[in-house]
N, C-alpha and C positions, 0 to 999 in steps of 0.2 A: 079599285083600287084603292088602298087605305094610303093618306098624306099626312103630311106634317104642318101644321100651320106656324108661321113666324111671321110675329107684328115685326112692322117695317121702326117707326118711330121709336125711338128709346130700347131698342131690342136689336133689331140688325145695323140701325144706321143710328147716330147721336142723332137726339133730338136738336130740331135745329135752333142753333145758339144764335147769339147778337151777330155774329159773322154771316151765319147762312142764313138769308132771309125766304120767309113762310114766302110759300109753299116750296121750296126748294129742298130736297132731301141733301141730308146733314152727312157727315164723313163717315165710312162703315167702321163698323166696332169689330176690331180682328178675331177676338174670339171666337164671336156668334157666326161670322164668316167663314171660318176654318171649319168650325163645326155643320153649317150648311154645306160648305164644300164638300166635306166628309159625308154626308148624307147621299148626296148626288154621284158621287163617286160609288157608294154602295147601290145606287139603281131605286134610292127610295125619291117619291115625289115629295116636292115642298112647295107648298104655295105662300104668298106673301098675304099675310090677313091683316088689313087695315082701314081703318075706317075713314080713311082719305078716298076710297071710292064710295061710299054710303050715298046714298040722297041721287040714284042715278035720274028718278023720273023729274025731280025739281031743278035739277042743274046737269045734265049731260056733257054739256061741252067741257065744264070743269074736272067731270068725273073722269073722260075720256083722255082728257090730257095727262092727269095724275095716274092714269093706269100705263101710257106709254111711257112718261117718265119714269115711274119703278120699273118696270121692264127693262127701259134702257140702262138704269141705276144698277140692276140686278146680272145686264149682262157686262159690264165695264167691271164691276167687283167680283162676281161669282163665277162668270165666264160663260153662262147662257141666261136666256130670259126665262121668265118664271109666272107662272098662273098669278093673278092677281085677284082677290076676293075680299069682299067683308062679311060670309056667310059662311058658318061651319055647316057641315050634314056629317052622317052617321059615316062616313070614310075616314073622317078626320080621326087620328091617335092619337097626336099631340098636338099644344097648343102653347108657344113660347111668347110672352108676353110680358112685360116691364109692369103692367098693371092686374094682373091675373091674380088670384088666390084661388091655391088648389085645396079642394075639400076632398075628406075622407067619404068614399062613394058610401052612399045610403043612409050616411049618420049625421050630415049638418056640421060637423065638426071640423074645422079649417086643420091643415098639417100642421099649421103651425103653433093651433091650440094644442094639439093632438103633441107634438113636439115638446111643448113646455111642461105638460101634465106630466109627461113621461119624464122630463127631466127633473122635476118636482119630487116626483115618486123614487128615482132613482137616488138624487141627494138624501132625502129623507131615509130611504131604505141603507144604502152602503156606506152612510159617514157615520 
């Protein structure tokens, strides 16, 4: 079944600030919370995609504690517990992340570069 990956820190929750001691999870970001709730209401599967649960073999207790803290946070702010992962697979159809750069498939060109090239072309042609 297809699923949507949503990064936690900086995307769904405020990246921990001085008022939020690490590794506590920051305050929810309303716009993303509403987006995720809408997807869930539509019956879409959403998973939290975060580096907080990487390194299972070297620090299993930390990873386990983070996984449960994130699921608790989701239940509190999204109304249900979501799966938490740090791995993508072929069923992931989207990834929402504050650090990712989108690439035009099969070109190596970033969407940002494509838009800038288009804007330059448009400005030169239509002005």
